[in-house]
N, C-alpha and C positions, 0 to 999 in steps of 0.2 A: 426603258430610262422614263422619269415621270416628269413632261410638262411643268414644269414651276409659271404659278395663276399671275397674270398679271398685275401690279396694283392699282386699285382702285383709285380713279376722281372723286378729286373731295366732294364734289356734289353730292357723288354715288354716297357716303355716309355722313353727308349734313344732314342736324337735325334742325336748323336752324327757322325752316318756314313751319318749325310748328312753336317756335319757344314764344310769340304772340300770344299764343293762347293757354298758359301756363297764368294760375292765377297771382296777379301780383306782379306782373311784366315789365319791367319796366322802372325810369329811372327814380320816380319817386316814392316807390312801393318801402317799407321797413320791411316788414316783416314775412316780405317777396323771397322766393328759393332765386330770387336773380341778384343776392344782394351780395359785394362782393366783400369778404372778412373784414376788417375798419368801412362802417359803413363811408365816411367823412373823405374815404378815396377819392369818392365820386368816379368810383367805375364800378362799371356793371358787367353781369357774368354772361349777359347776351351781349354786348358790344365783342366782351371778350373772344366767344363762342364765333360772331360773326369770320371775326379779321382771323381764328384760325379756319371754318369751312375754306375761305380763300385758299388756302395752302392746304390742308392737310385735316378733311371729313373725320377719320379715324381719328385721331388727334381731337379733337372738337366733341364726337359723342365721348370720348372720356374724361375731357376737363366737363362737362355738363352731368355727367355723373359723380364727379367726384364733389361738384356741388352743390348735387339731390342729396345723397346720398351721403354725405364727409369721409368716403374711400380716400384713403392715400393713391398714388399715386399708381404701383404695384398695383394693386386691391384692383385697381379699374380697367390696365389690362389685364388681366387674369380671369379678368369676372364675367362667366356663364350668365346672362340671361335668361335664355331660353329654360333653364332650373329654376331660375330666383319665378320665374309666371308658376309654374305648375306649385308654388307653396303660396299662400291664399297671407297678405297678413301682410311681409315681415322678407327683408332680403336678409338671405345667409349669405354669409360674405365665407368665405373656406381658406381662398387661395390666397398666397402672396397676402400673409397680415402677417403681422408683429409677430415675431418668436413664435409665427404657425398657429396661434391662437384662433380660432374662429368666433365668429362675432353671430348677431343677429342683430340688421338694424331694420327699424321699425319702418312699416309706408301710408301716408296716411291719406292722399287724397287720390285722387283719381288721376292727376294727370301724372302723377308720378310712375304710374302704373302705362300710361302712355309715351313715355320714355325710355322703358324696360321693353314695350312691342317692337317700336325701332331699335334700338339695341337689339335684340334678338333677330331682328331679319338682317339685320350689316351682321353680328357675327359671323365669323372663321365655322364656313360648312364643318370644318374638319373636326377641325380642336372645337369648337364652342363659344374657345373666348373673344376675349377684344382685341385679337391681335390676327391681324392677315395675315393672309402665305407670303411671299417666302419669309417673312422676316421670322427670327431668333428671341424670344426675349429678350437677350442679353442685347442684341441693334437695335427692337426696337423700344426698345428705355431709351439711348440715342437719338433716334430718333426722333423719337417724343419731347427732349429736351433741346435738342437742337432746334423742332417750331417754334417750343415756346422763348429760346432765346429770340431767336427772329423776329420774333410776334411782337415781342418789350415783352411777356411776362416775366417778367423778372422782377428785381428789389435796386437795382438800379439803373430800369428801362424809368416802368411806370405804376412802382412801386407796391405789382400786387401778383399773390405766386400759389400753384397753386396749392397750397397748404395753406392761402390764407382765404380760402374758399372752402376748407374744411372744420377750419376754425367757425368761419361764420356758422356755418350747418349746424355748429356745436350750440351758438351762442342762440340760434333762433330756438334751435332744443327748449335750449332752460328758457327763455323768453316762456313757449310754448308752456314748459311746465308750471309756472312759478307768477307768472301775470306780468314782472316786470323783464324793462331789458338787461340780459348781465351785466353783474358789476362793472365791468371796462366797458359799458356805452353809460348808464347814465347806476354811476354808486349812490347817491341820492335817494333810489328807488330804493326800497328794501322788500322782500318777502318775507311773509311768514316763514319761520325758521325751519317747518315739518318740509314745506312742499318747497326751499333751497336743497333741508340733504331731502331730499327725492328726482331734485333735477339734478344734484352732482353725481351721483350714481346713474342716475340714468346715462348720460355726459358721458362717465366712463365704461356703462357696456356700450356702448352708440358706437366711443373710442377704441374702444379694441384692446385698450388698458386694465392693469392689474390689480393696480392699488386706487386710488378716493383719492391720494395725492394728489396725480395729474392734471386731477380738470384745472383745478386756475392756470394751466400754460394758458389754456384756450376760453378763459373770460376772465381772469384775473378775482380778486378776491376783495371783498369789499375792507377783509381787515392792513389790506395796503392803498390803498384810496386813506381811510383814515390816516395812516399813519402820514401821508402824502400832506393829508389839508391838518394836522398839528404845528398850531407857532412853533415860530425860528425862535428862542428867546434867546440874545445874547448875557455874556458875563455881565454886562454893568447891570443891565434887566435884573437880571439871577441874583444879583444882589444885594442890588433895591429891596426886592421882596420879601427876600431874607429880614432884612433890620426890618426891615416895618412891621413886622412881623413877630419879633421880636426873639426871632432865631425859633422861631417855630415854625419848620418848614411842610407841613400840612396844610398853614392855610397860605404859607407863599406859594404853593401850589395852585393851591386856591383860584387866590387871589390875580397868578399870571394864565390860567385856564391851560395847564396840561396834567399830565400824569409825572409824576417822583420816579417811577418806574420808570421812564418815559425820555426827561428829561431831568435828572440825579441831579441835586439842587450843590449852590456850594458848601466846601464841607475845610473842614483845617488838618494840613500835611506837607508834606515836604515835596509835592509834586512840582506843578509847572504851574503857572494862574491860563485853566481856563476854564469853561463855559459849564465846568460840573469841579473844575479841581481849584478854589478860590481861598487865603489867604485871609481872617474874617477883620473888615473892618469897622472894629470899636474903639469908644476915644481912643486917646493916644495916655492915659491914664488907667487904662485898663488893659488894654493893651496885652497876652498875652505871648511871656519871654518863649521865645523860641531857642532850642537847647539842645539839638540837636537829640528830639525822641526824651527826654527827661523831662521829670516835672520839675517845673519851680512855680513859685510864689511869686508875682511882678509885684509893684504897687495897687493897692484900690483892690488889689483882685484877689481870688480865690488860688488855689493851686491850680495849676494848667498843665496838662498834656497832651505836646507836638506827634507823639510817635501816631503806629495806624494806628484807626478804629475802629 
């Protein structure tokens, strides 16, 4: 009967002592790999890892791998860092990927290699993975999230999640490729369209998704912020603009600085009064006669139609 290896003490697996050697580490760095997802939250990866080291260094190392390479939780658990070190320039993620799709993550800095060396020294000597004996994947998965919960690494506590670290990694990648922050951070900074497309493609590949449409889930889009920044036009404002433009809706839209497609202007019809469906406000002697959709002639008025337009 084989002897079970003792569980490592947190300090044996902890890499916190190396954290300060990473470029940009610290609370004031915007482009550092030490930033957490939504940078405005004010919580830094180094602080998170330091707390985790005190409780479980294996979990701390896996969280640091997730923040550094944009890995999913299970990918960081099943990662074999020694194998990764044998291939220069890229991290080959093959185990625990979504849909079983392997992917290649670029290694851009020397300190990322240093982290992989620390992870390789810690890795399970029997399996090569980041799951210590005698834990199985299923039991370690529960252990991992139990530690995070106790340290407040949840939306309900500090508002930080391990998936947020993955978003932060991809947002930094976007900035490295385009030279401007991701839309979710600075929607007023627009990159070169060609660089934007290249960054989106690189994000999809690094995140391990099969379609480019998944990328906005991590960095948002400029179109989203454009929609949010459009002015809100009330029914009265819309009606006044149409009347002032003598019924010319294109001119009315220009005066309101809105798009006719995004903000349909008033039309005549039988629907309820709203910003997109308002009866005409013509002088009394020129009002159209409403007759259930039939064409009628009113005083001093040409034949009008109140049916569907």
